[in-house]
N, C-alpha and C positions, 0 to 999 in steps of 0.2 A: 243543344239544351232543349229539354221537354217543354212543350207549350205551357203547362201549368207552373212549371218552376219560374217562368217570366212574371207570373203573378205574385211571387213571394216578394217581401220588402228587400230593399238593398241590404247586403250583408251587414254593413255597418249599423243599420237601424236594428236589426236583429240582435247583434252583439250588445248594443247599448241597452236594449231592453233586458237581455240576460243578465248584464252587469247590475242593473237596477234591481232585478228580481233576487238576484243573489244578495245584494247589500240589504234588502228587507229581510231576507232569511238570516243574515248575520245579526242585524240588530235585534230581531225577535228570538235570537239563539237557537234557530232550527238547525243552523249549521255553525260550526266553529269559526271564529274570525281568522283563525291561523291555518285554515285548510290551504294546502299547497298544490293540490292537483284536482282536476276535473273528476277524476275517478274517485277520489277521496270523498267528494260530496255525496256520491251514491251511498255512503255509509250512514247518511242522515236523511237524505230525500232522494226522490227519483229526479236526478238532475236533467234528465232528458225532457223534462217539462219546462225548463228555462227557456224563454223565448217564445213560448206558445207552440212548441213542435208537436205536442201531444193533444192538448185540449183547445186550442185556439182554431177559430174559423180560418184565420189567415193561412193555416198550413192543412186545411181540411183535405186538400188534394196531394199531400206529402205521400210519396210512393217510395218505400224502403227498397223496392227493386229497381229504381231508377238511379243510374249512376250520377246524373246531375243533381238530384235531390239529395242523395246521400253525401256528395261532395260539398254541397251547401251546408249540410248539418255538421259535417266534419269540421268544415272550415270555421263555422261559428264555435263549436265545441273546443277546437284548438286554440282559438283566440281566448276563450275563457280560461283554458288550462294555462296559457302563457301569463294572463292577467293575474292568476292566483300564484303562479311559480315565481313571478317577479315581485310579489308582495304588494301589487297595486290594489288588490282588493282589501287587504288589511289597512292600508292607508286610508282608502275611501271610508272604510268602516270607521276608523278613529276620527276622521274629519267629521263624519256624520254625528258620532257619539259626542264629540267635542261641542258641536254646534247646539246640540241638544242640552247638554249639561250647562253651556253658557247661558242659554236661555232660562234654565231652571235655577242656577246658581251664578247670577251675574258677577258676583264678586270673587269667584273661583279663579285662582292663579293657574298658571301653566304647570307649576310644581304640584298643585293639587290634582290637576288632571293627570300628571304622571303617576301620582299615587293611585288614582282611579284605574289607570291602565294596569298597574301591578296587581291591584285588588282584584280586577276582573280576571286577570291571567291566573290568580291564585283562587278563583271562585269565592272571593271574600267581599262582594260588592255591597252587601247589607252593612257590614262593619263600616266600610267607607262612608256609605250614605249617612249613617248614624254619627259618625265622627265629624262630617262636614256640616251637618244640619244642627249639631248641639252647639250652643254658644259657649 
């Protein structure tokens, strides 16, 4: 292992950061909540930025010619790929959205949330908002 690779955070810390950054991008609609692969994220953002690999001081010594550095990055990206492929990112997205909606609409039932999910997938969220806020 190269000396500077030892200064990288533990792999799990980087993966957790990548998941958190991905969730923010899903909530803000920069990437779709139903993305299924790491490669698909590149259709919407430069997914290589997740985890701070490109613009963070943590990885300022990242060396693309270092076998150890590339292995670390590949392991992190493979973990996010599996996270997406297994649907965990989508579940985390809907948990976050439900928490937010539950605060905004405390009397919303789980059935209304299911309607919201369908509306979101049909790109019809404004109609849902109007329906739930109109007495």
